[in-house]
C-alpha positions as CSV (number, residue, x, y, z in Angstrom):
1,X,-9.7,40.2,0.1
2,X,-6.8,38.2,1.4
3,X,-4.4,40.0,3.8
4,X,-0.8,39.9,4.9
5,X,-0.3,37.1,7.4
6,X,-0.2,38.6,10.9
7,X,2.5,37.8,13.4
8,X,0.1,36.5,16.1
9,X,-1.2,33.0,16.0
10,X,-4.4,32.1,17.9
11,X,-6.5,29.2,19.0
12,X,-9.9,28.4,17.6
13,X,-11.5,29.7,20.8
14,X,-9.6,33.0,20.6
15,X,-10.7,33.4,17.0
16,X,-14.3,32.9,18.0
17,X,-13.9,35.6,20.6
18,X,-12.4,38.0,18.0
19,X,-15.3,37.1,15.7
20,X,-17.8,37.9,18.4
21,X,-16.1,41.2,19.2
22,X,-16.4,42.3,15.5
23,X,-20.1,41.4,15.4
24,X,-20.8,43.2,18.7
25,X,-19.1,46.3,17.3
26,X,-21.6,46.5,14.5
27,X,-20.4,44.2,11.6
28,X,-23.2,41.7,10.9
29,X,-22.2,38.0,11.0
30,X,-23.6,37.5,7.5
31,X,-21.4,40.3,6.2
32,X,-18.4,38.6,7.6
33,X,-19.6,35.3,6.0
34,X,-19.8,37.1,2.6
35,X,-16.3,38.5,3.0
36,X,-15.0,35.1,3.9
37,X,-16.6,33.6,0.8
38,X,-15.2,36.4,-1.4
39,X,-11.7,35.7,-0.1
40,X,-12.0,32.0,-0.9
41,X,-13.5,32.6,-4.3
42,X,-10.9,35.3,-5.3
43,X,-8.0,33.1,-4.2
44,X,-9.2,29.9,-5.9
45,X,-10.4,31.6,-9.1
46,X,-7.0,33.1,-9.6
47,X,-5.1,29.9,-8.9
48,X,-7.3,27.7,-11.0
49,X,-8.7,30.2,-13.4
50,X,-8.9,27.7,-16.3
51,X,-10.9,25.0,-14.5
52,X,-14.4,26.5,-14.6
53,X,-16.0,23.8,-12.4
54,X,-16.6,23.8,-8.7
55,X,-17.8,21.1,-6.3
56,X,-18.6,22.5,-2.8
57,X,-19.0,20.1,0.1
58,X,-21.1,21.7,2.8
59,X,-21.6,20.6,6.4
60,X,-23.9,21.9,9.1
61,X,-22.5,25.1,10.6
62,X,-21.1,28.5,9.6
63,X,-18.4,26.8,7.6
64,X,-21.2,25.4,5.4
65,X,-22.6,28.9,5.1
66,X,-19.2,30.1,3.7
67,X,-19.3,27.3,1.2
68,X,-22.8,28.1,-0.1
69,X,-21.7,31.7,-0.6
70,X,-18.6,30.6,-2.5
71,X,-20.9,28.5,-4.7
72,X,-23.0,31.5,-5.5
73,X,-20.0,33.7,-6.4
74,X,-18.6,30.9,-8.7
75,X,-22.1,30.4,-10.3
76,X,-22.5,34.1,-10.9
77,X,-19.0,34.1,-12.6
78,X,-20.2,31.5,-15.1
79,X,-18.6,28.4,-13.5
80,X,-20.4,25.1,-13.4
81,X,-21.2,24.6,-9.7
82,X,-22.7,22.0,-7.5
83,X,-23.1,22.0,-3.8
84,X,-23.0,18.5,-2.3
85,X,-24.7,18.8,1.1
86,X,-23.2,16.3,3.6
87,X,-25.8,17.4,6.1
88,X,-29.4,18.4,5.2
89,X,-29.3,22.2,4.6
90,X,-32.8,22.4,6.0
91,X,-31.2,22.0,9.4
92,X,-29.0,25.1,9.0
93,X,-29.7,28.0,11.3
94,X,-29.0,31.7,11.4
95,X,-26.5,33.1,8.9
96,X,-25.7,29.7,7.5
97,X,-29.4,29.1,6.6
98,X,-29.5,32.6,5.0
99,X,-26.4,31.7,2.9
100,X,-28.1,28.5,1.7
101,X,-31.2,30.4,0.7
102,X,-29.1,33.0,-1.0
103,X,-27.3,30.3,-3.1
104,X,-30.6,28.7,-4.0
105,X,-32.1,32.0,-5.1
106,X,-29.0,32.6,-7.3
107,X,-29.7,29.3,-9.1
108,X,-27.0,27.1,-7.5
109,X,-27.6,23.4,-7.7
110,X,-27.7,21.8,-4.3
111,X,-27.7,18.0,-4.0
112,X,-27.4,15.6,-1.1
113,X,-24.0,13.9,-0.8
114,X,-24.0,10.2,-1.7
115,X,-21.2,7.7,-2.2
116,X,-22.0,7.8,-6.0
117,X,-21.5,11.6,-6.2
118,X,-19.1,12.6,-8.9
119,X,-16.6,15.4,-7.8
120,X,-15.6,17.8,-10.6
121,X,-13.2,20.7,-11.0
122,X,-12.0,22.4,-7.8
123,X,-13.3,20.9,-4.6
124,X,-14.2,23.3,-1.8
125,X,-14.1,21.8,1.7
126,X,-16.8,23.7,3.7
127,X,-17.7,20.8,6.1
128,X,-16.3,21.1,9.6
129,X,-13.9,24.0,9.9
130,X,-12.9,24.7,13.5
131,X,-16.0,23.0,14.8
132,X,-14.6,19.5,14.8
133,X,-14.9,17.7,18.1
134,X,-13.1,14.3,18.6
135,X,-12.4,11.8,15.8
136,X,-14.3,12.4,12.6
137,X,-17.3,10.1,12.2
138,X,-19.6,9.2,9.3
139,X,-20.7,10.6,7.0
140,X,-17.7,13.0,7.0
141,X,-15.2,10.1,7.2
142,X,-16.3,8.7,3.8
143,X,-16.6,12.1,2.2
144,X,-13.0,13.0,3.3
145,X,-11.7,9.7,1.9
146,X,-13.4,10.3,-1.4
147,X,-12.0,13.8,-1.7
148,X,-8.5,12.7,-0.8
149,X,-8.7,9.9,-3.4
150,X,-10.1,12.2,-6.2
151,X,-6.8,13.8,-7.2
152,X,-8.6,17.1,-7.7
153,X,-7.4,20.4,-6.4
154,X,-8.9,21.1,-2.9
155,X,-9.5,24.4,-1.1
156,X,-10.2,24.2,2.6
157,X,-12.4,26.9,4.1
158,X,-10.7,28.2,7.3
159,X,-9.3,24.8,8.4
160,X,-9.2,21.5,6.6
161,X,-12.0,19.3,7.9
162,X,-10.8,16.8,10.4
163,X,-7.7,18.8,11.4
164,X,-7.5,19.9,15.0
165,X,-7.1,23.7,14.6
166,X,-5.1,24.1,17.8
167,X,-2.8,21.1,17.8
168,X,-2.4,20.3,14.1
169,X,-3.4,16.7,14.7
170,X,-5.5,14.7,12.3
171,X,-8.6,13.5,14.1
172,X,-8.8,10.1,12.5
173,X,-9.4,11.4,9.0
174,X,-8.7,14.9,7.5
175,X,-8.9,16.7,4.2
176,X,-5.6,17.1,2.5
177,X,-5.9,20.5,0.8
178,X,-3.8,22.2,-1.8
179,X,-4.9,25.6,-0.3
180,X,-6.4,26.8,2.9
181,X,-8.0,30.2,3.3
182,X,-8.2,31.0,7.0
183,X,-10.1,33.9,8.6
184,X,-9.9,36.4,11.5
185,X,-6.7,35.0,12.9
186,X,-4.2,32.3,11.8
187,X,-4.7,29.0,13.7
188,X,-1.7,27.3,15.3
189,X,-2.7,23.9,14.0
190,X,-2.2,24.9,10.4
191,X,1.5,25.5,11.0
192,X,2.7,22.7,13.2
193,X,2.6,18.9,13.6
194,X,0.5,17.4,10.7
195,X,-1.1,20.7,9.9
196,X,1.2,21.9,7.1
197,X,0.7,18.6,5.2
198,X,-3.1,18.9,5.4
199,X,-3.4,22.6,4.8
200,X,-1.2,23.1,1.8
201,X,-0.6,26.7,1.0
202,X,-2.1,29.1,3.5
203,X,-3.8,32.4,2.6
204,X,-5.2,34.7,5.3
205,X,-8.2,37.0,5.2
206,X,-8.7,39.3,8.2
207,X,-12.3,40.2,7.1
208,X,-12.5,43.2,9.6
209,X,-10.3,45.0,12.1
210,X,-10.9,43.7,15.6
211,X,-12.1,46.5,17.9
212,X,-10.6,47.1,21.3
213,X,-7.7,45.3,22.9
214,X,-6.7,42.2,21.1
215,X,-6.3,38.8,22.7
216,X,-2.7,37.7,23.5
217,X,-1.8,35.2,20.8
218,X,-0.6,31.7,21.9
219,X,2.3,32.0,19.5
220,X,4.0,34.5,17.3
221,X,5.5,33.9,13.8
222,X,9.3,34.3,13.7
223,X,10.2,36.8,11.1
224,X,13.6,38.2,10.2
225,X,12.6,41.9,10.3
226,X,11.7,41.5,14.0
227,X,14.7,39.4,15.1
228,X,17.6,40.8,13.1
229,X,18.4,43.5,15.6
230,X,19.1,40.8,18.2
231,X,22.6,40.7,16.9
232,X,24.2,44.2,16.9
233,X,26.3,45.6,14.1
234,X,30.0,45.2,14.6
235,X,32.0,48.3,15.3
236,X,35.1,49.1,13.2
237,X,37.4,48.6,16.2
238,X,36.1,45.0,16.7
239,X,38.4,42.2,17.8
240,X,37.8,38.5,18.3
241,X,37.6,38.8,22.1
242,X,34.4,40.8,21.7
243,X,32.5,37.9,20.1
244,X,32.9,35.1,22.6
245,X,34.7,31.8,22.8
246,X,32.5,28.8,22.1
247,X,33.6,25.4,23.4
248,X,31.9,22.5,21.6
249,X,32.0,19.3,23.7
250,X,31.3,15.9,22.2
251,X,32.4,13.6,19.5
252,X,32.8,10.2,21.1
253,X,34.5,7.5,19.1
254,X,32.9,7.2,15.7
255,X,30.9,10.4,16.0
256,X,33.3,13.1,15.2
257,X,31.3,14.5,12.3
258,X,28.7,16.0,14.7
259,X,31.2,18.2,16.5
260,X,32.8,19.2,13.2
261,X,29.4,20.5,12.0
262,X,28.6,22.3,15.2
263,X,32.1,23.9,15.4
264,X,32.2,25.1,11.8
265,X,28.7,26.5,12.0
266,X,29.7,28.4,15.2
267,X,32.6,30.0,13.4
268,X,30.6,30.9,10.3
269,X,27.9,32.4,12.6
270,X,30.3,35.0,14.0
271,X,31.8,33.5,17.2
272,X,35.2,35.1,17.9
273,X,36.9,31.8,18.8
274,X,35.7,28.2,18.7
275,X,37.3,25.3,20.5
276,X,36.4,21.7,20.4
277,X,36.9,19.1,23.2
278,X,36.7,15.7,21.7
279,X,38.4,12.3,21.4
280,X,42.0,12.4,20.2
281,X,41.1,10.3,17.2
282,X,39.1,13.2,15.8
283,X,41.7,16.0,16.1
284,X,43.5,15.4,12.7
285,X,40.3,15.2,10.5
286,X,38.8,18.2,12.4
287,X,41.8,20.4,11.7
288,X,42.0,19.2,8.1
289,X,38.4,20.3,7.6
290,X,38.5,23.6,9.5
291,X,42.0,24.8,10.7
292,X,40.4,27.9,12.3
293,X,39.0,25.6,15.1
294,X,41.2,25.1,18.2
295,X,40.9,21.3,18.6
296,X,41.7,19.7,22.0
297,X,42.1,16.0,22.7
298,X,40.1,15.1,25.8
299,X,40.3,11.4,26.4
300,X,39.4,11.7,30.0
301,X,36.8,14.1,31.6
302,X,39.5,15.6,33.8
303,X,41.1,17.2,30.8
304,X,38.1,19.4,30.2
305,X,38.5,21.6,33.2
306,X,41.2,24.0,31.9
307,X,39.2,24.4,28.7
308,X,36.1,25.5,30.6
309,X,38.0,28.3,32.2
310,X,38.8,29.9,28.8
311,X,35.3,29.5,27.3
312,X,32.3,31.9,27.4
313,X,29.7,29.6,25.9
314,X,29.3,25.8,25.7
315,X,27.7,23.6,23.1
316,X,27.3,20.2,24.6
317,X,25.9,17.1,23.0
318,X,26.8,16.7,19.3
319,X,28.2,13.1,19.1
320,X,28.6,13.0,22.9
321,X,27.5,9.4,23.1
322,X,26.2,7.5,26.1
323,X,29.4,6.3,27.7
324,X,31.1,7.2,31.0
325,X,33.3,9.5,29.0
326,X,30.4,11.6,27.9
327,X,28.7,11.5,31.3
328,X,31.8,13.0,32.9
329,X,32.0,15.8,30.3
330,X,28.3,16.6,30.8
331,X,28.6,16.7,34.6
332,X,31.3,19.4,34.3
333,X,29.2,21.4,31.8
334,X,26.2,21.2,34.1
335,X,28.3,22.5,36.9
336,X,29.6,25.5,35.0
337,X,28.1,28.9,35.1
338,X,28.5,29.6,31.4
339,X,25.8,30.2,28.8
340,X,25.3,26.9,27.1
341,X,23.4,24.8,24.6
342,X,22.4,21.2,25.3
343,X,21.5,19.0,22.4
344,X,21.4,15.3,21.3
345,X,22.9,12.9,23.8
346,X,23.3,15.6,26.4
347,X,19.5,15.8,26.5
348,X,19.2,12.0,26.5
349,X,21.5,11.7,29.5
350,X,19.7,14.5,31.4
351,X,16.5,12.7,30.8
352,X,17.9,9.5,32.3
353,X,19.7,11.0,35.3
354,X,17.3,13.9,36.1
355,X,13.8,12.4,35.5
356,X,12.2,14.9,37.9
357,X,13.6,17.9,36.1
358,X,16.6,20.0,36.5
359,X,16.7,23.8,36.6
360,X,19.2,24.5,33.9
361,X,18.8,28.3,34.2
362,X,18.0,31.2,32.0
363,X,21.4,31.2,30.3
364,X,20.6,27.7,28.8
365,X,19.0,26.7,25.5
366,X,17.9,23.1,24.9
367,X,17.1,21.9,21.4
368,X,15.2,18.6,21.5
369,X,13.5,16.8,18.6
370,X,10.1,15.2,19.5
371,X,11.7,11.9,20.7
372,X,14.2,13.7,23.0
373,X,11.4,15.9,24.2
374,X,9.4,12.8,25.1
375,X,12.3,11.4,27.1
376,X,12.8,14.7,29.0
377,X,9.1,14.8,29.8
378,X,8.7,11.1,30.6
379,X,6.2,10.5,27.8
380,X,6.1,9.1,24.3
381,X,7.0,10.9,21.1
382,X,3.4,10.5,20.0
383,X,2.2,12.4,23.1
384,X,4.6,15.2,22.4
385,X,3.4,15.5,18.8
386,X,-0.2,15.3,19.9
387,X,0.2,18.7,21.6
388,X,3.4,20.4,20.7
389,X,2.5,23.7,22.3
390,X,1.9,22.1,25.6
391,X,5.1,20.0,25.3
392,X,7.4,23.0,24.6
393,X,5.9,25.1,27.5
394,X,6.2,22.2,29.9
395,X,9.8,21.7,29.0
396,X,10.5,25.4,29.5
397,X,8.9,25.4,32.9
398,X,10.4,22.1,34.0
399,X,14.0,23.0,33.1
400,X,13.8,26.8,33.6
401,X,15.4,27.5,30.2
402,X,14.8,28.4,26.6
403,X,13.6,25.5,24.5
404,X,13.5,24.8,20.8
405,X,11.1,22.0,20.0
406,X,12.3,21.0,16.6
407,X,10.1,19.6,13.8
408,X,7.7,21.0,11.2
409,X,6.5,24.2,12.7
410,X,9.4,24.4,15.3
411,X,8.3,26.1,18.5
412,X,10.5,28.2,20.8
413,X,9.5,28.8,24.4
414,X,11.0,30.0,27.7
415,X,10.0,29.6,31.3
416,X,7.1,31.6,32.8
417,X,9.3,34.7,33.1
418,X,9.9,34.6,29.3
419,X,8.2,37.8,28.1
420,X,7.7,36.9,24.5
421,X,5.0,34.5,23.3
422,X,5.9,31.1,22.0
423,X,7.8,31.5,18.7
424,X,6.5,29.6,15.7
425,X,8.8,28.9,12.7
426,X,6.9,28.6,9.4
427,X,10.0,28.1,7.3
428,X,11.9,24.9,6.6
429,X,11.2,21.9,4.3
430,X,11.3,18.1,4.2
431,X,14.8,18.0,2.7
432,X,16.1,19.0,6.1
433,X,15.1,15.6,7.5
434,X,18.7,14.3,7.5
435,X,21.4,13.7,10.0
436,X,23.5,16.6,11.2
437,X,20.8,19.3,11.0
438,X,20.6,19.5,14.8
439,X,24.3,19.9,15.1
440,X,24.3,22.8,12.8
441,X,21.5,24.4,14.8
442,X,23.3,24.0,18.1
443,X,26.4,25.6,16.7
444,X,24.4,28.5,15.5
445,X,22.7,29.0,18.9
446,X,26.0,28.7,20.6
447,X,27.6,31.4,18.4
448,X,24.7,33.8,19.1
449,X,25.0,33.2,22.9
450,X,28.7,33.9,22.6
451,X,28.0,37.2,21.0
452,X,25.8,38.2,24.0
453,X,22.4,37.6,22.4
454,X,19.9,37.0,25.2
455,X,19.1,33.2,25.2
456,X,15.4,33.5,24.4
457,X,16.2,35.8,21.4
458,X,19.1,33.5,20.4
459,X,16.8,30.5,20.3
460,X,14.2,32.3,18.2
461,X,16.7,33.9,15.8
462,X,18.7,30.7,15.3
463,X,15.6,28.7,14.7
464,X,14.4,31.0,12.0
465,X,17.9,31.4,10.3
466,X,18.4,27.7,10.3
467,X,15.1,27.0,8.7
468,X,15.6,29.8,6.1
469,X,19.0,28.4,5.3
470,X,17.4,25.0,4.7
471,X,15.0,26.6,2.3
472,X,18.0,28.2,0.5
473,X,19.6,24.8,0.2
474,X,16.4,23.4,-1.2
475,X,16.2,25.8,-4.2
476,X,17.5,23.1,-6.5
477,X,15.4,20.3,-4.9
478,X,14.7,19.0,-1.4
479,X,16.2,15.5,-1.9
480,X,19.9,15.1,-1.1
481,X,20.5,18.2,1.1
482,X,23.4,17.8,3.5
483,X,23.5,19.5,6.9
484,X,26.7,21.3,5.8
485,X,24.8,22.8,2.9
486,X,23.2,25.2,5.4
487,X,26.4,26.7,6.8
488,X,27.0,29.1,3.8
489,X,23.4,30.3,3.7
490,X,23.4,30.8,7.5
491,X,26.3,33.2,7.1
492,X,24.6,35.0,4.3
493,X,21.4,35.5,6.2
494,X,23.2,36.7,9.3
495,X,25.0,39.3,7.1
496,X,21.8,40.6,5.5
497,X,20.5,41.8,8.8
498,X,21.5,45.4,8.1
499,X,18.8,45.7,5.4
500,X,16.1,44.9,7.9
501,X,17.1,47.5,10.6
């Protein structure tokens, strides 16, 4: 009953609209509820086949109806089943009430939830789903705390109770599931902000084909098969001049490692030539690490001008610092008409000196993490994380460029003229939470721009490749990954694109 995860990601309201269309086209709501229950039951019974016990927590809406029908299926399969009703089932209406009566008729035991209730086996969260409004209150708060403290495997029906389905924000308290089975359309909140930690593994069940024209999703999953053609195959007569000249600008005193990571990544990502403009103190170690890079000592901003004339793409910000030296380099990069990537301290300086916004142009990609995004928008990091979709679209419109909002469930957006939906990256892992990861990403984006990949596509493709490379580096464990560990896998993934054409 589960399906392949679709590309389009929707809001809860859009999902309700799709659900209504299906019912209006002739599929009864109770039939959809039965299919949802079957998807949950089949998924959990395979994963925890040996458990044989089920505790279903039922709330007051259609999410509860799904839970009652899951309980009936488990009971009929010979499992020991109890439904713990967090809200009196007598208050249920419509299809949810019918589901409760169906479970009772099958012999399912239904008890009222109490603080002394003993959870057993696999716990099914069928309490709030997408219907949550505002912070979770009693009795749900206490139930959620008990479930999370139980140590038992937990399956969430559609969305973990207490998780905002659109923003991925925990509304005071939320179920921490091992598995979430979501229906009709994937919800954005499952994949970004706190959503992945609360949802666990995510399975999808379409339940029924949606009739008529579909809604335009708020986001679209980034997948290699749809992005690999962004970078064309190389012709046999290729030469280095065909693949651009990236100039990496940064590396103030004591911060030379950042530009080394960005420059080496740009080379390994296919740029024809890579130059670095940095402090003279970093030239020798840079050349010792990567002799293919053309390293230039730039101890005064004036020395940058001749290098700009030879470059096709700029990567500005890795190790740039916050001194007058860095400001002078940034000013020249802002004045150039080249395609460019701004990261790290370049973004921090833009936030300070251009508080009202600055049109960076459609040949620019910026790569802020949530704290940098907050500075650019004049708000707190917490406000950015409270609505990541809104933050990334505001950044794209304010600065008129492509934006990669980094973090779990990285989002990629462009200004209003950007034809594609917001991109959502579902790859990556906690081991990537180390210094230097952003420098590697900026070097990768710069290399794609240098190879004439359109900025919006470069941002989406680079975000996906970077995250997948991080997953490759985590095969032997997430702890102890270095940013430089991604450079080899990035090259490998870029070179497998032919198999996806």
